[in-house]
N, C-alpha and C positions, 0 to 999 in steps of 0.2 A: 723332322717336319719340314714341308715345303716352305721355302722362303717367301713365296707369294702369298702365304697365308698369315703372315706376321700381324695382320691387322685384326685377327680375332680377339675378342675381349676375353678378360679373365673369366667371366661368367660362362662363356661358351666352352672354355677349356677345363673347368673344374672337374669335369667328370672323369678325367685321367686320374687325378689325385684321389678322388672318391672311389674309384675302382681298386686302386692300390690299397687304400685304407680298409676296404671291405674284407681283405684277406682271403683265405682259402675258399670261402663260399662264393666269392664274387667271379673269379675267372677260372679257378681250378675245379669248380664244382660241375663244370660242363662235361666231366667224365674222363679225366685222365686215367684214373682207375689203376692202371698197372704200368707205371713208369719203368719198371724193370723187365717189362715183357720182352721176349726175343725180338730182334730186329727183323722185319720181313725183308727178304732178299730176292724174291721172284714174284712175278705176277701170278695171281690165283685165276682159276678159270673164269673166262669172260662170259658175258651175257650172250644169248643166242643171236640177238640181232642188235645193231649190225655186226657183221663178221669182223672181229678185230684183226689187226695186223698180225701176222704169225711171228711168234717170238719163242725162243727156247729158254726155258727157266734156267737160272745160273746163280750160284751163290756169290759170284763176284760181280762188280759193276760192269756195265757195258763198256765197249770200246770208246764210245762217245763220252760216256760219264767219266771214264778213267782219265781221258785227255783233259776234261774240264777240271778234274780233281788236281791233276798235276800242274795245271796252270794257276789254280787257286793257291796250292801249297807253295809254288815258287814265288808268288806275289805276296802272300800273307802270313806265311808260317813264321812263327817267332813274334808276331805283333801282339802287344799286350793291350787289352781293351781298357778304356778309361770311363766308359759309360755303361749303364745298365738300367733297364726299365721299359716303359711303354712308349717312350718318345725320345729315342736316341737319334743321333745323326743319321740321316738317310731313311727313316721311317716316315711315311705319309700318315697323317692323322686328320687331315682336312684339306680343302681345296678352294681355289678361288672361284666362286660360284658364277656361273652364267645364269642371270635370272634368278629364279627361286629354287634351283636344284639342291636336293640333298640326296644322300646315298644310304640305303639300308643294307647292312651286311649281316649275314646270319652264319653262324658256325655249327658244324656237325663234328664232334670231337672223338667219337669212337671209344673203344674200351668197354670193360664190363659195366661201368656206371654211365656210359655216354653213347650207347649204340641204339637209342630209341629213335623213332621218327615222328615228328610232329606234322602229321598230314594235314591236320586242320589249319595250321599256320600257313602251310604252302597253298592250301585251297583259298585261304583268305587272300593271299597275294594274287593268285590267278583270278579270282572272282572280282577283284577291284583292279585288275590289270597293273599291279604295282610291280615294277622291276626290282630286282635284288641281286646282289653278289653273294653267292653261297660258297663259304670256305669249308671244304670237305676233307677230313682226315682219311688216310688210306685205309685204316682199319674199319671206318664207317662205310666206306664205299664198297669194301669186300663184303661187309655184312649185309648191305642192301644194294646188291647188283642191279636188279631190275629198276628199282626206284632211282638209283644214280643214272641208269641209262635214260629214264624219262626226264630227269632234270637237265641232263646234258643236251637232250634234244629239244628243250623248251626254250624258245627264243626270249622269253621273259627274263630268264636268269643267266648270269655269268658265273661260271665255275672257276673257283680259285683254290689254291693249295693250303691246307691247314696241317700239313706236316704228315710224317709217316708214323710216328709214335705219340704225337701231341706233347712234345717236350719244349721247355723254354730253349731259345736258340743262343747258345753260348759256345765260346771257344776255350772255356776254362772249367766247364762243369757247374757253373753258378747256378743257384737254385732260385725258385719263385714259389712262394706259399708252400714251402717244404718239398716241392718237387725238383729233383736234380735235373739241370739242364744238360744238353749235349756235352760230351766230355772234352772234346777238342775240335779242331778245325774239320778233320776228316769225318767226325761223327755229326758235326752241324751240316756239312755237305750232304751226307746220306739223308739226314732228316728232311731236307728239301728234295733231292734229287730222286730218291726212291719213289716218293709220291708222284713227282713229274713223270718219271718213267712209266708208272702204272697207268696214269691217265692217258699218256701218249700211246701206249702199247694196247691198252684195252679199248679206249674210246676214240682214238685218233685226235685227242685234244691236247693243245699246248697251253699249260696254265702259266699265266703271265704275272700272277700277284700271289703273295704268300703271307700268311699270319701264323705265328708260332703258337704252340701251346702255352697257355697263360698270358699270351701277347707279349712276353718279356723277351728281350734280346740285348745283345752288346753290339756296338757299332762295327767291330771287325766282322762278326758274323753277318751283319747287315750288308757290309761292303761285298762279302763273299757272294751273297744272294744276288746283288747287283751285277757281279761278274758273270753269274749264270743266266742273266737276262731277266731276273725275277724281281719285281718291286714288292718291298715289305710294306704292308698297310695295316695300321691299327684303327684308331677311332677318336673322335672328339666328344661322342655322347654314348654312354653306356645305358641301353634300354632296359636290360633284364638282369644285370649283376649275376651272370653265369646261370641264367634260367632259374633264379631263386626269387625274383620279384612276384607279387601278386599282380593280377590284372590291373588294379588301380594304380599301382607303383610303376608298371610299364607304361601305362597311359600318361601318368604325371611326368615320367622321364622324356617321353617322346614329345610331350607338349612344349618342351623347351627347344625343339629342333629349329635351326636356322639355316638359311641357304649356305652351303659350303660344309655343313656337318657331315661326317661320316658316323653313322650309328652302328652299334654292335648289339646283336641278339643271338639267340640259339634256336635251332630247329631239331634238336636231337633229345629233347625232354618233353614228350607229349603231355605229361602230367603237370606241366609248369603253367604259369599264368600268362606266358608270353603271347599265345595266339589270340586270347581274348583282349589283352591289353593292346596288341598291334591292331587289331580290327577296330577298335573304338578310336585309337590314336590316328589311324589313317583317315578316318573321316573328319576329324577335327583338323588334321594338317591340310586337307584338301580345302576346307573352308578358309584357312589362312593363305592358300595359294601355293603351298609347298608342292614342287614337282619332283618326283622321285626318279632316280636314274641308277644304273649300274656304275661301278667303277670305270668299267671300259667307256661308258658314254661320258663320264664326268672328267676323267683325267686323260692327259696326254698318254699315248702308247708308250710303255716302258721299253 
């Protein structure tokens, strides 16, 4: 967590503990589904427009990725993590607010149980001109190529990295909510880098921020992400508990938002109560003077 945010009160930070206590339904219910699925190794066909940069599919990392991996291994290989969870060293969970700014982040997790699209939620944001940072998993992006193209092209949204297979980010295979994390440093690198490569090659977009599946990580894996130029961001307020909250519960959670909060929700579960809860909460937040921003607008450039 950023040191400039040390003045946050316990009441504003309690959502981190509540999310962990909620167990499997809180953060893993957003659709990890197949943690043992085969690792994607090459970009799938890209949208018709705009024309993506030409790239040759390859089962091995690109030359640039391989160089980065070698540097990471030289620096971090053999390091034993001491921390595990949502708020380890190097993870941003809130920020020093300028005025009444807060940030809404929404995850799209991918996989068999997590590849839906909550179009109504996105339209709520568009109709109210509410900016948000969208953390997109590679599998979800491949499932929704045209939608992802629209989101990438919408200046209201910042696109961020939600991993390749939606796994906890570990250098030892540590699990969260019963889901095994990345097995080692190389596996953790691939979880970030393969989605980075996909969005770069397909959409010409350099993703600057990352959130792991289940939002769990160890501090060595976080340091690895930083070496890749990627900032790991979690949250200080859990709006929908992995898209399991009712509209009234989402509204009640967001009613507690304060300047400097980073809120988490999901836009991959259209049958959830997230869209209706966010719609009513945005109106209430506006009456309190809350000004929404993307992470890019609220945080220094990583």
